[in-house]
ZAMARGU-4260 file (C-alpha; in steps of 0.2 Angstrom, whole numbers, plus 5000, padded with zeros to 4 digits):
<rodrens>
0) 5108/5000/4931 | 5112/4994/4949 | 5113/5002/4965 | 5122/4999/4981 | 5122/5012/4996
5) 5140/5013/5001 | 5152/5024/5010 | 5171/5024/5006 | 5174/5012/5021 | 5169/4994/5018
10) 5161/4993/5035 | 5147/5005/5029 | 5143/4996/5013 | 5126/4989/5010 | 5124/4976/4997
15) 5107/4977/4989 | 5101/4965/4975 | 5106/4971/4958 | 5093/4980/4948 | 5084/4969/4936
20) 5083/4977/4918 | 5070/4974/4904 | 5081/4962/4894 | 5083/4951/4909 | 5064/4947/4911
25) 5054/4933/4904 | 5041/4944/4896 | 5027/4931/4895 | 5029/4926/4914 | 5031/4945/4918
30) 5014/4950/4910 | 5004/4935/4916 | 5009/4936/4934 | 5008/4955/4933 | 4990/4954/4927
35) 4985/4942/4941 | 4994/4951/4955 | 4988/4968/4951 | 4970/4963/4948 | 4971/4957/4966
40) 4978/4974/4972 | 4964/4983/4962 | 4951/4973/4970 | 4957/4976/4988 | 4959/4995/4985
45) 4944/4999/4974 | 4932/5005/4989 | 4945/5019/4992 | 4944/5024/4974 | 4925/5025/4975
50) 4926/5036/4990 | 4938/5047/4983 | 4928/5049/4967 | 4912/5053/4976 | 4920/5066/4987
55) 4928/5074/4972 | 4912/5077/4962 | 4902/5082/4978 | 4896/5100/4978 | 4898/5100/4997
60) 4911/5094/5009 | 4908/5076/5016 | 4919/5066/5027 | 4925/5049/5022 | 4914/5042/5037
65) 4898/5051/5031 | 4901/5046/5013 | 4904/5028/5018 | 4889/5028/5029 | 4878/5034/5015
70) 4884/5021/5003 | 4881/5007/5016 | 4864/5014/5020 | 4857/5016/5003 | 4867/5004/4992
75) 4875/4991/5004 | 4892/4984/5002 | 4890/4982/4984 | 4890/5001/4982 | 4909/5001/4986
80) 4912/4990/4970 | 4901/4999/4957 | 4910/4998/4941 | 4923/4986/4947 | 4920/4974/4933
85) 4923/4987/4920 | 4938/4994/4929 | 4946/4977/4930 | 4944/4974/4911 | 4954/4989/4908
90) 4967/4986/4922 | 4975/4971/4913 | 4980/4980/4896 | 4983/4996/4904 | 4995/4988/4917
95) 5004/4979/4903 | 5007/4995/4893 | 5012/5004/4909 | 5025/4991/4915 | 5032/4989/4897
100) 5034/5007/4895 | 5041/5010/4912 | 5054/4996/4911 | 5060/5000/4893 | 5061/5019/4896
105) 5070/5017/4913 | 5082/5005/4906 | 5086/5014/4890 | 5086/5032/4898 | 5097/5027/4913
110) 5110/5018/4902 | 5111/5033/4890 | 5114/5045/4904 | 5127/5034/4912 | 5136/5033/4895
115) 5135/5052/4893 | 5145/5053/4909 | 5131/5059/4921 | 5132/5053/4939 | 5123/5037/4945
120) 5111/5048/4956 | 5107/5060/4941 | 5104/5045/4929 | 5092/5036/4941 | 5082/5052/4944
125) 5080/5056/4926 | 5077/5038/4921 | 5063/5037/4934 | 5055/5053/4929 | 5055/5049/4911
130) 5049/5032/4914 | 5035/5039/4924 | 5029/5051/4911 | 5030/5039/4896 | 5021/5024/4906
135) 5007/5036/4911 | 5004/5042/4894 | 5004/5025/4886 | 4992/5018/4900 | 4980/5033/4898
140) 4977/5028/4880 | 4968/5012/4886 | 4963/5018/4904 | 4954/5034/4900 | 4939/5026/4891
145) 4938/5013/4905 | 4939/5027/4918 | 4925/5037/4911 | 4913/5022/4911 | 4918/5015/4928
150) 4917/5032/4936 | 4900/5035/4929 | 4895/5018/4937 | 4904/5023/4954 | 4894/5038/4957
155) 4877/5032/4951 | 4865/5032/4965 | 4876/5041/4977 | 4866/5039/4993 | 4850/5044/4984
160) 4853/5062/4987 | 4854/5076/4973 | 4862/5087/4986 | 4877/5076/4987 | 4881/5076/4969
165) 4874/5091/4959 | 4875/5091/4940 | 4877/5072/4940 | 4873/5064/4923 | 4856/5057/4925
170) 4857/5042/4914 | 4853/5025/4922 | 4867/5012/4918 | 4863/4994/4921 | 4881/4988/4919
175) 4897/4993/4910 | 4891/4988/4893 | 4875/4998/4895 | 4885/5013/4900 | 4897/5011/4885
180) 4882/5010/4873 | 4873/5026/4881 | 4889/5036/4881 | 4893/5031/4863 | 4875/5037/4858
185) 4875/5053/4868 | 4893/5059/4865 | 4900/5048/4851 | 4918/5041/4852 | 4925/5057/4859
190) 4914/5054/4875 | 4926/5041/4881 | 4940/5053/4881 | 4932/5066/4891 | 4946/5073/4902
195) 4960/5065/4892 | 4971/5080/4891 | 4969/5083/4910 | 4972/5065/4913 | 4989/5066/4904
200) 4992/5083/4914 | 4988/5074/4930 | 4996/5056/4928 | 5011/5061/4918 | 5018/5073/4931
205) 5011/5062/4945 | 5020/5047/4939 | 5036/5057/4936 | 5035/5065/4954 | 5031/5048/4962
210) 5045/5038/4954 | 5058/5051/4956 | 5053/5054/4974 | 5053/5035/4977 | 5070/5033/4970
215) 5077/5047/4980 | 5069/5043/4996 | 5074/5024/4994 | 5093/5030/4991 | 5092/5042/5005
220) 5086/5029/5018 | 5099/5016/5013 | 5112/5030/5012 | 5108/5035/5030 | 5107/5017/5036
225) 5124/5014/5028 | 5132/5029/5037 | 5124/5022/5053 | 5132/5005/5050 | 5148/5013/5046
230) 5149/5022/5062 | 5144/5007/5072 | 5157/4997/5063 | 5171/5009/5068 | 5164/5009/5086
235) 5165/4990/5087 | 5182/4990/5079 | 5189/5003/5091 | 5181/4994/5106 | 5185/4976/5101
240) 5201/4979/5091 | 5194/4970/5076 | 5203/4974/5060 | 5190/4971/5047 | 5174/4980/5053
245) 5157/4973/5047 | 5163/4969/5030 | 5147/4974/5022 | 5129/4972/5027 | 5116/4962/5017
250) 5098/4967/5022 | 5085/4953/5023 | 5069/4953/5013 | 5059/4961/5028 | 5071/4976/5029
255) 5070/4978/5010 | 5051/4977/5010 | 5050/4990/5025 | 5061/5002/5016 | 5051/5000/5000
260) 5035/5003/5009 | 5041/5018/5018 | 5048/5026/5002 | 5032/5022/4993 | 5021/5031/5006
265) 5032/5047/5006 | 5032/5047/4987 | 5013/5045/4987 | 5011/5059/4999 | 5022/5071/4988
270) 5013/5065/4972 | 4995/5067/4979 | 4998/5084/4986 | 5006/5091/4970 | 4993/5084/4958
275) 4977/5083/4968 | 4969/5099/4960 | 4971/5092/4942 | 4964/5075/4948 | 4949/5083/4955
280) 4946/5093/4939 | 4949/5077/4928 | 4936/5067/4938 | 4923/5081/4937 | 4925/5083/4918
285) 4923/5064/4916 | 4907/5063/4927 | 4898/5079/4928 | 4887/5088/4915 | 4879/5105/4914
290) 4861/5110/4907 | 4859/5122/4893 | 4843/5126/4885 | 4835/5110/4892 | 4850/5099/4885
295) 4863/5091/4896 | 4881/5095/4890 | 4898/5090/4896 | 4906/5103/4907 | 4921/5112/4900
300) 4938/5115/4909 | 4934/5133/4912 | 4916/5129/4919 | 4924/5115/4930 | 4937/5127/4937
305) 4924/5141/4940 | 4912/5129/4949 | 4927/5123/4961 | 4931/5141/4964 | 4913/5145/4969
310) 4913/5129/4981 | 4928/5134/4990 | 4943/5137/4979 | 4959/5127/4982 | 4951/5119/4997
315) 4937/5111/4986 | 4951/5104/4974 | 4958/5094/4989 | 4941/5085/4993 | 4945/5067/4993
320) 4964/5070/4997 | 4963/5058/5012 | 4956/5043/5003 | 4967/5047/4988 | 4983/5048/4998
325) 4978/5032/5008 | 4974/5023/4991 | 4990/5029/4983 | 5000/5024/4998 | 4993/5007/5000
330) 4992/5004/4981 | 5010/5010/4979 | 5017/5000/4994 | 5008/4985/4988 | 5013/4989/4970
335) 5031/4992/4972 | 5034/4977/4983 | 5024/4966/4972 | 5032/4973/4957 | 5050/4970/4963
340) 5044/4952/4968 | 5036/4950/4951 | 5052/4955/4942 | 5062/4943/4952 | 5050/4929/4949
345) 5051/4933/4930 | 5069/4934/4928 | 5077/4923/4915 | 5088/4909/4920 | 5107/4914/4920
350) 5111/4904/4904 | 5097/4913/4895 | 5101/4931/4899 | 5112/4933/4884 | 5098/4928/4872
</rodrens>
């Protein structure tokens, strides 16, 4: 599918680079470069994920500043990277599944809807929503076990205060392998998929909302800019008696990145607000336990919701919204610009596109 924001008059036409579909990519280069680029992005944004996770499982309201100060005081800078090695191990295969599912679904669904006679706008919206759902579901098969282990490591220690994280699993983990072994012994294989259902309920709609919002905001910005350029072209034509207007506008790379970044920030805000309660429940299910008859057991969905209601209801569900929005915005902005760059770097040569 391709997109150009255009009005009827040629003066308002904005010529954007054509969309790169799945069949146009060199898959080996796409996955190799993607693994390297997104690993770097994960490393840069990981401290935000740690802050968000600790705020979500906290039994009281703590600001980002207080939580950051506690981590630095009791654990040092390394506290912001607890579980990072484990997380990075899962990032590469999860991202590979995510990107493959995203591109295949978006390309096939978009083409199918266009062939059925739907408008370009409808086809893009449905394709992006479908791609968001399928890519999230595929990635969670790999990511949920990694998420369980890395989040256990993230909250371990937690400023040395029991009041900060009530009901926290008390196992001491030396590293990711030790955490993997202890979770397996305590809960069996199903222990690695704690919160899997809620993860799907969180990330599938979150991705659908994000990609749909992103595509709509992206089109809206270029459409509004196209209208502005069209009016400007008509004004210049009237003032200077020029017959051809602007003849089309080709945005440079800086303009493209700016619009992509703004679209990503808006889409991240919408997605974070819509799915934050489910993300908080998912995190607590994966990290917290309850004690019954002297034995620690995983919290159930109902117990988790009941605890959140006691702690403040809907407000408690939005603990960590600031770091999550910031993390999602920075991650999404970097991801979408990196992703578009990655796709263009991985495009097959023209003579190979038919193979």
